N, C-alpha and C positions, 0 to 999 in steps of 0.2 A: 412386205409390199402392201400398200393400201389397196383394198379391193373396193372398187366402185362399180356397181352394176345397176342396170335398169330394174325397176320393181317387177317387171314381167319375168325376170330370171328367177324370182322366188317361186313362181308357178311352173315355169318352163324348164328350169334347170335346178330344181330343188336339191338333188343329190350333190351337185357341185357346191352350192351355197352351204349345205349342211356340212360337207367335208371341211371347208374353210373355217366355218364357225367352230366345229369340233376341234380343230387344230389351234384354237385360241385366237384366231384372227377376226376382228369385227368386219362386217360387210356393210358398206354404205350403199343404200338403195336410192335411186333417183326416179323421179316421175316428171316427165316432160322436161328433162334436163336440169331439174332442181332437186336438191336434197330432200328426201322424204322421210327416211328412217334409217336406223342402224340395227343390225341383227347381231346379237352376242350370244355366246353360250351361257348357260346358267351360272357356271363357275365365275366367269369374268364379270357378269352382272352382279353377282354376290360380292365380289371384291370391291366393286364400285359403290355399292349401297350399304354394306354391313356397318361401316362406321357411322353413316348417316342415321340408321335405325337406332344404334346405340346412343348416339348424341341426342336424338329426339326423345328416347326413353329417359335419359338423364335429365333433360329439360322438363319433361312432364313431371318427373319426381320432384325436382327442385321447385316447380311451381306449386305442387301440392303441399310442401312443407314450409313455404315462405310466402310472405306477401310482397316481397321485394320485386319490383318490375322496372325494366329499363325501356327508354324510348328507342325508336329505331336510330335516332341520331347518336345516342350514347353507344349503342352496339356497333354501328358501322364506324363511328369515330374510333373506338377501341381497335377494331380490326385494321383500319387504315394505319393507325400508329404502330400496331404490332407488325404489319407486313409492308409498311411503306417506308 
């Protein structure tokens, strides 16, 4: 079940938030009725970002060994054709 809480719960009900997050559930925090942030445990955050770090490292390496560069139109055009 999606957990949406006011940001004040982070301070006032931290143990509840911590329990939800440690169970692997993201907790969406609102401020004045609008989305403000999401709290995740470190394992879930790593799952979301590990591939990104690897891809960025690969791109850095590729840029070091080649002078080949693509415009943003070429990159996004390829992505659209691949996923569209």
